[in-house]
RORO-530665 format. One record per residue (C-alpha): x, y, z; residue number from 1; residue in one letter. Coordinates in nm, 2 decimals, m for minus. Each point is the difference from the previous one (the first is absolute). Layout:
{site {X,Y,Z},NUM,A}
...
END
This chain:
{site {7.00,7.64,m8.51},1,X}
{site {m0.13,m0.20,0.29},2,X}
{site {0.08,m0.37,0.06},3,X}
{site {m0.19,m0.25,m0.22},4,X}
{site {m0.29,m0.16,0.18},5,X}
{site {0.01,m0.33,m0.20},6,X}
{site {0.31,m0.16,m0.15},7,X}
{site {0.01,m0.07,m0.37},8,X}
{site {m0.03,m0.36,m0.12},9,X}
{site {0.04,0.06,m0.37},10,X}
{site {0.28,m0.06,m0.25},11,X}
{site {m0.08,0.27,m0.26},12,X}
{site {m0.16,0.27,0.20},13,X}
{site {0.01,0.13,0.36},14,X}
{site {m0.31,0.09,0.21},15,X}
{site {m0.01,0.20,0.31},16,X}
{site {m0.27,0.18,0.21},17,X}
{site {0.07,0.30,0.21},18,X}
{site {m0.19,0.12,0.31},19,X}
{site {m0.15,0.29,m0.21},20,X}
{site {m0.21,m0.27,m0.19},21,X}
{site {0.21,0.02,m0.32},22,X}
{site {0.10,m0.33,m0.17},23,X}
{site {0.30,0.03,m0.23},24,X}
{site {0.05,m0.24,m0.29},25,X}
{site {0.34,0.02,m0.16},26,X}
{site {0.09,m0.17,m0.33},27,X}
{site {0.33,m0.16,0.09},28,X}
{site {0.17,m0.14,m0.32},29,X}
{site {0.22,0.30,m0.08},30,X}
{site {0.25,m0.23,m0.18},31,X}
{site {m0.28,m0.08,m0.25},32,X}
{site {m0.12,0.37,m0.01},33,X}
{site {m0.29,m0.12,0.22},34,X}
{site {m0.16,m0.19,m0.28},35,X}
{site {m0.27,m0.23,0.12},36,X}
{site {m0.01,m0.38,m0.04},37,X}
{site {m0.25,m0.25,0.11},38,X}
{site {0.14,0.00,0.35},39,X}
{site {m0.02,0.38,0.04},40,X}
{site {m0.36,0.00,m0.14},41,X}
{site {m0.11,m0.26,0.25},42,X}
{site {0.18,0.17,0.29},43,X}
{site {m0.16,0.34,m0.09},44,X}
{site {m0.34,m0.16,m0.01},45,X}
{site {0.06,m0.14,0.34},46,X}
{site {0.12,0.34,0.13},47,X}
{site {m0.33,0.16,m0.13},48,X}
{site {m0.19,m0.26,0.19},49,X}
{site {0.19,0.09,0.32},50,X}
{site {m0.08,0.36,m0.06},51,X}
{site {m0.37,m0.07,m0.05},52,X}
{site {m0.03,m0.22,0.30},53,X}
{site {0.21,0.20,0.25},54,X}
{site {m0.19,0.26,0.21},55,X}
{site {0.33,0.16,0.09},56,X}
{site {0.05,0.11,m0.36},57,X}
{site {m0.19,0.30,m0.14},58,X}
{site {0.23,0.09,m0.29},59,X}
{site {0.28,m0.14,m0.21},60,X}
{site {0.33,0.12,m0.15},61,X}
{site {0.11,m0.19,m0.31},62,X}
{site {0.37,0.06,m0.08},63,X}
{site {0.30,m0.17,m0.15},64,X}
{site {0.36,m0.07,0.11},65,X}
{site {0.30,0.12,m0.19},66,X}
{site {0.07,0.32,m0.20},67,X}
{site {m0.02,m0.12,m0.37},68,X}
{site {m0.36,m0.09,m0.02},69,X}
{site {m0.33,m0.01,0.17},70,X}
{site {m0.09,m0.30,m0.22},71,X}
{site {0.07,m0.13,m0.35},72,X}
{site {m0.32,m0.19,m0.02},73,X}
{site {m0.02,m0.37,m0.06},74,X}
{site {0.33,m0.18,0.03},75,X}
{site {0.05,m0.13,m0.36},76,X}
{site {0.31,m0.20,0.11},77,X}
{site {m0.21,m0.24,0.20},78,X}
{site {m0.30,m0.20,m0.09},79,X}
{site {m0.32,0.12,0.16},80,X}
{site {m0.15,m0.34,m0.01},81,X}
{site {m0.33,0.02,m0.18},82,X}
{site {m0.21,m0.32,m0.03},83,X}
{site {0.01,m0.20,m0.32},84,X}
{site {m0.36,0.09,m0.08},85,X}
{site {0.00,0.35,m0.15},86,X}
{site {m0.35,0.06,0.13},87,X}
{site {0.12,m0.04,0.35},88,X}
{site {0.28,0.26,m0.03},89,X}
{site {m0.02,0.28,0.26},90,X}
{site {0.11,0.36,m0.01},91,X}
{site {0.27,0.06,0.26},92,X}
{site {m0.16,0.34,0.06},93,X}
{site {m0.29,m0.18,0.18},94,X}
{site {0.24,m0.11,0.28},95,X}
{site {0.19,0.33,0.01},96,X}
{site {m0.31,0.22,0.02},97,X}
{site {m0.15,0.11,0.33},98,X}
{site {m0.33,0.07,m0.18},99,X}
{site {m0.02,m0.35,m0.15},100,X}
{site {0.06,m0.13,0.35},101,X}
{site {m0.28,0.22,0.13},102,X}
{site {0.23,0.21,0.22},103,X}
{site {m0.15,0.34,0.05},104,X}
{site {0.26,0.14,0.25},105,X}
{site {0.17,0.29,m0.17},106,X}
{site {0.33,m0.07,m0.17},107,X}
{site {0.28,0.25,m0.05},108,X}
{site {0.25,m0.10,m0.27},109,X}
{site {0.36,0.14,0.00},110,X}
{site {0.18,m0.02,m0.33},111,X}
{site {0.37,0.05,m0.06},112,X}
{site {0.22,m0.08,m0.31},113,X}
{site {m0.15,m0.21,m0.28},114,X}
{site {m0.37,m0.08,0.00},115,X}
{site {m0.09,m0.20,m0.31},116,X}
{site {m0.23,m0.26,m0.15},117,X}
{site {m0.18,m0.21,0.27},118,X}
{site {0.11,0.25,0.26},119,X}
{site {m0.30,0.20,m0.11},120,X}
{site {m0.21,m0.26,0.18},121,X}
{site {0.12,0.15,0.33},122,X}
{site {m0.03,0.36,m0.11},123,X}
{site {m0.34,m0.04,m0.16},124,X}
{site {m0.16,m0.16,0.30},125,X}
{site {0.15,0.22,0.28},126,X}
{site {m0.21,0.28,0.14},127,X}
{site {0.28,0.26,0.03},128,X}
{site {0.32,m0.02,m0.21},129,X}
{site {0.31,0.22,0.07},130,X}
{site {0.34,m0.03,m0.15},131,X}
{site {0.36,0.12,0.03},132,X}
{site {0.17,0.24,m0.23},133,X}
{site {0.19,m0.28,m0.18},134,X}
{site {m0.31,m0.21,m0.08},135,X}
{site {m0.08,m0.08,m0.36},136,X}
{site {m0.31,m0.18,m0.14},137,X}
{site {m0.02,m0.19,m0.33},138,X}
{site {m0.13,m0.32,m0.15},139,X}
{site {0.22,m0.22,m0.23},140,X}
{site {m0.26,m0.25,m0.12},141,X}
{site {m0.04,0.12,m0.36},142,X}
{site {0.37,0.05,m0.04},143,X}
{site {0.03,m0.38,0.07},144,X}
{site {m0.28,m0.08,m0.24},145,X}
{site {m0.25,m0.06,0.28},146,X}
{site {m0.36,0.13,0.01},147,X}
{site {m0.05,0.24,0.29},148,X}
{site {m0.36,m0.08,0.10},149,X}
{site {m0.03,m0.02,0.38},150,X}
{site {0.20,0.28,0.17},151,X}
{site {m0.15,0.28,m0.21},152,X}
{site {m0.35,m0.09,0.13},153,X}
{site {0.09,0.13,0.35},154,X}
{site {0.23,0.27,m0.14},155,X}
{site {m0.28,0.16,m0.20},156,X}
{site {m0.20,0.05,0.32},157,X}
{site {0.29,0.21,0.14},158,X}
{site {0.13,0.20,m0.29},159,X}
{site {m0.25,m0.03,m0.29},160,X}
{site {0.00,m0.15,m0.34},161,X}
{site {0.25,0.23,m0.17},162,X}
{site {0.28,m0.03,0.25},163,X}
{site {m0.06,m0.37,0.03},164,X}
{site {0.03,m0.06,m0.37},165,X}
{site {0.32,0.20,m0.02},166,X}
{site {0.16,m0.21,0.27},167,X}
{site {m0.13,m0.32,m0.14},168,X}
{site {0.11,0.06,m0.36},169,X}
{site {0.34,0.17,0.07},170,X}
{site {0.14,m0.31,0.16},171,X}
{site {0.37,0.05,0.09},172,X}
{site {0.02,0.33,m0.20},173,X}
{site {m0.13,0.22,0.27},174,X}
{site {0.01,0.01,0.38},175,X}
{site {m0.24,0.21,0.20},176,X}
{site {0.20,0.21,0.26},177,X}
{site {m0.12,0.07,0.35},178,X}
{site {m0.09,0.36,m0.11},179,X}
{site {m0.21,m0.13,m0.29},180,X}
{site {m0.16,m0.27,0.22},181,X}
{site {m0.11,0.28,0.24},182,X}
{site {m0.14,0.21,m0.28},183,X}
{site {m0.21,m0.28,m0.15},184,X}
{site {m0.13,m0.13,0.33},185,X}
{site {0.19,m0.33,0.01},186,X}
{site {0.14,0.11,0.34},187,X}
{site {m0.12,0.27,0.25},188,X}
{site {0.34,0.10,0.14},189,X}
{site {0.37,0.00,m0.08},190,X}
{site {0.26,m0.01,0.28},191,X}
{site {0.37,m0.04,0.04},192,X}
{site {0.12,m0.36,m0.01},193,X}
{site {0.11,0.01,0.37},194,X}
{site {m0.34,0.12,0.10},195,X}
{site {m0.21,m0.24,m0.20},196,X}
{site {m0.07,m0.27,0.26},197,X}
{site {m0.04,0.24,0.29},198,X}
{site {m0.25,0.21,m0.20},199,X}
{site {m0.20,m0.31,m0.10},200,X}
{site {m0.02,m0.11,0.36},201,X}
{site {m0.10,0.34,0.11},202,X}
{site {m0.29,0.01,m0.25},203,X}
{site {m0.11,m0.35,0.10},204,X}
{site {0.02,0.07,0.37},205,X}
{site {m0.22,0.31,m0.04},206,X}
{site {m0.26,m0.21,m0.17},207,X}
{site {0.04,m0.29,0.25},208,X}
{site {m0.09,0.22,0.30},209,X}
{site {m0.35,0.07,m0.15},210,X}
{site {m0.29,m0.24,0.06},211,X}
{site {0.07,m0.31,m0.22},212,X}
{site {m0.37,m0.05,m0.06},213,X}
{site {m0.01,0.34,m0.17},214,X}
{site {0.32,m0.04,m0.20},215,X}
{site {m0.07,m0.35,m0.12},216,X}
{site {m0.36,0.09,m0.10},217,X}
{site {0.14,0.30,m0.19},218,X}
{site {0.25,m0.21,m0.19},219,X}
{site {m0.25,m0.26,m0.09},220,X}
{site {m0.27,0.24,m0.11},221,X}
{site {0.24,0.20,m0.23},222,X}
{site {0.16,m0.30,m0.16},223,X}
{site {m0.32,m0.19,m0.05},224,X}
{site {m0.16,0.31,m0.16},225,X}
{site {0.24,m0.04,m0.29},226,X}
{site {m0.18,m0.32,m0.11},227,X}
{site {m0.35,0.15,0.02},228,X}
{site {m0.20,0.26,m0.19},229,X}
{site {m0.03,0.33,0.17},230,X}
{site {m0.35,m0.05,0.16},231,X}
{site {0.07,m0.36,0.11},232,X}
{site {0.33,0.12,0.16},233,X}
{site {m0.19,0.27,0.19},234,X}
{site {m0.25,m0.24,0.13},235,X}
{site {0.26,m0.25,0.11},236,X}
{site {0.20,0.28,0.16},237,X}
{site {m0.31,0.10,0.20},238,X}
{site {m0.02,m0.35,0.14},239,X}
{site {0.36,0.01,0.11},240,X}
{site {m0.06,0.32,0.19},241,X}
{site {m0.29,m0.16,0.18},242,X}
{site {0.21,m0.30,0.09},243,X}
{site {0.33,0.17,0.09},244,X}
{site {m0.10,0.34,0.15},245,X}
{site {m0.15,m0.12,0.33},246,X}
{site {0.31,m0.22,0.07},247,X}
{site {0.25,0.25,m0.11},248,X}
{site {m0.15,0.29,0.18},249,X}
{site {m0.01,m0.21,0.32},250,X}
{site {0.37,m0.07,m0.05},251,X}
{site {0.07,0.37,m0.05},252,X}
{site {m0.18,0.09,0.32},253,X}
{site {0.18,m0.27,0.20},254,X}
{site {0.34,0.11,m0.14},255,X}
{site {0.00,0.37,m0.10},256,X}
{site {0.27,0.11,m0.23},257,X}
{site {0.26,0.26,0.12},258,X}
{site {m0.06,0.35,m0.13},259,X}
{site {0.27,0.10,m0.24},260,X}
{site {0.06,0.26,m0.27},261,X}
{site {m0.10,m0.14,m0.34},262,X}
{site {0.29,m0.05,m0.25},263,X}
{site {0.01,0.21,m0.32},264,X}
{site {0.07,m0.21,m0.30},265,X}
END
């Protein structure tokens, strides 16, 4: 991989941008199974702002350091630090989510090892998710006597009600393997562990070379359609084509893509 264009200034994540217009965010608390605390949430929110504001970034890879886990969710060994007034409590997912932060640049998520509980915030809000052969997905909330109410909302959009309920209610009793994750649509590709990061970057770089006005408009139109009735989503999508197409097509003419043989998947 090419030399980072900007040095990292974070304590729980690393951030780098390469000349192919890919930003890479790496969860970097392997000793804690990359569980997120208040500091990580705030640093990731800042990283999303950098992605959004940087014209040198057209796509993102979200990945995690270490071999044991992509992320174990919220770090229960540390206080997250909610305010005393319960009505002012916030969902950490709002800080972790590119969509909450109004980032429409495509995100490719690369999962290895354990992915559990709050880690689904990352999976649910990424545009493309791939995993290594050793990846396992589960949610331990109900096994610990906790209501699982937030992560399933995004999960249902990816894998449907039946599979979401099975994961939610099984708790620690079942783990979804990489093969099952591929079958149910939780991920779109499974690769060897030593290929995971390179493959994620390859996918992101392919997206990043396309006109960003087109890819961002596509991401926004598709995600926002999930919150609208069919006809309203179609009308909103039409507006986005009117806004984005002239800019994106001008970008495409100015920087034509190299001709290549399409991949078979």
